[in-house]
Structures are given as C-alpha cells and as structure tokens.
C-alpha positions in Angstrom: -39.2 -49.4 43.6 -36.8 -50.9 46.4 -34.5 -48.9 48.4 -31.0 -49.9 49.1 -29.6 -49.5 52.3 -26.1 -48.2 52.9 -23.8 -51.3 53.7 -21.7 -48.4 56.2 -23.2 -45.7 58.0 -20.8 -43.5 60.3 -17.6 -44.5 61.4 -16.2 -47.7 60.4 -13.5 -48.6 62.4 -12.1 -46.8 65.4 -8.9 -48.4 67.1 -6.3 -46.9 69.7 -2.4 -47.1 67.8 0.4 -48.2 69.7 1.1 -44.7 70.5 -2.4 -44.0 72.4 -3.8 -42.1 69.3 -7.6 -42.9 67.9 -7.3 -44.3 63.9 -10.7 -43.6 62.7 -11.6 -44.9 58.8 -15.2 -43.2 57.7 -16.8 -43.5 55.0 -17.8 -40.6 52.9 -20.2 -39.4 50.4 -17.3 -39.3 48.0 -14.9 -42.1 49.2 -13.2 -42.8 52.8 -11.7 -40.3 55.4 -9.0 -41.7 58.0 -8.0 -39.9 61.0 -5.6 -40.2 63.7 -2.6 -42.4 61.5 0.8 -41.6 62.0 2.1 -39.2 59.8 4.2 -41.3 57.0 2.3 -44.5 57.3 0.9 -45.7 54.2 -3.1 -46.5 53.4 -3.8 -49.0 51.4 -7.2 -49.5 49.6 -8.2 -52.8 48.0 -11.2 -54.4 45.9 -12.2 -57.9 47.1 -10.7 -59.5 44.9 -7.5 -58.6 46.5 -6.8 -55.7 43.8 -4.4 -52.4 45.0 -6.8 -49.4 43.9 -4.6 -47.1 45.7 -1.8 -46.7 48.2 -1.3 -43.1 50.2 1.3 -41.9 52.4 -0.1 -40.1 55.1 1.1 -36.1 55.0 -1.4 -34.7 57.3 -4.0 -35.6 60.3 -6.9 -36.4 58.0 -6.4 -37.9 54.8 -9.9 -37.7 52.4 -9.3 -40.3 49.6 -11.8 -40.4 46.8 -13.2 -43.8 45.5 -15.7 -44.9 43.1 -19.2 -45.5 44.6 -21.5 -48.8 45.0 -18.4 -51.1 45.6 -16.8 -52.6 48.5 -13.6 -52.4 49.8 -10.4 -53.4 52.0 -9.0 -50.4 53.6 -5.3 -51.0 55.4 -3.6 -49.1 58.0 -1.0 -50.5 59.5 -2.1 -54.0 60.8 -5.1 -53.4 60.6 -7.9 -54.1 57.3 -11.8 -53.1 57.6 -14.2 -53.7 54.9 -16.3 -50.7 53.5 -18.9 -50.2 51.3 -19.9 -47.2 49.2 
C-alpha cells in the first residue's frame, strides 16, 4: 500500500501587508483558514484551471473556507496568490 503525503502541511503563506499586519493562509482538514486580512477585502479561490470556486468578502479576523479535499487550489488575497493542496 502506498501512503500519500499531503502537499501542504502547516502555514501555506505568511506575508506582511502594507499596514504591517501578517496575512496567513493555512490548510486545514476541512479547507483553508485565512487570518490577518483587512476587513472588507475579498478572498478568491480558484481551481488550477483558473475557474473561480469561491469569492468571500472578509467580515472577521479569521475566515474559514470549506473546500473539497484531494484538490489543488489557488488562493488570492489582495495582490498575493498561493497554491495549496488539500
């Protein structure tokens, strides 16, 4: 039996925003968790084919986004893009 390793473990991306806050994008067992994004900003989730899956406006400090497992996504927040696998 072959054991598959997860594509991403722990923080996927940590970046300092213009206002000095740290934006973090983490994979979770049920999807993605995004913290440190300015309220009102939009988080966009795309498939690797470029199809928009979700577009969420940030309403609180931590945003949990449920996603289908065993897929690869592109998470865009502001001017940053991060590829993650679940």
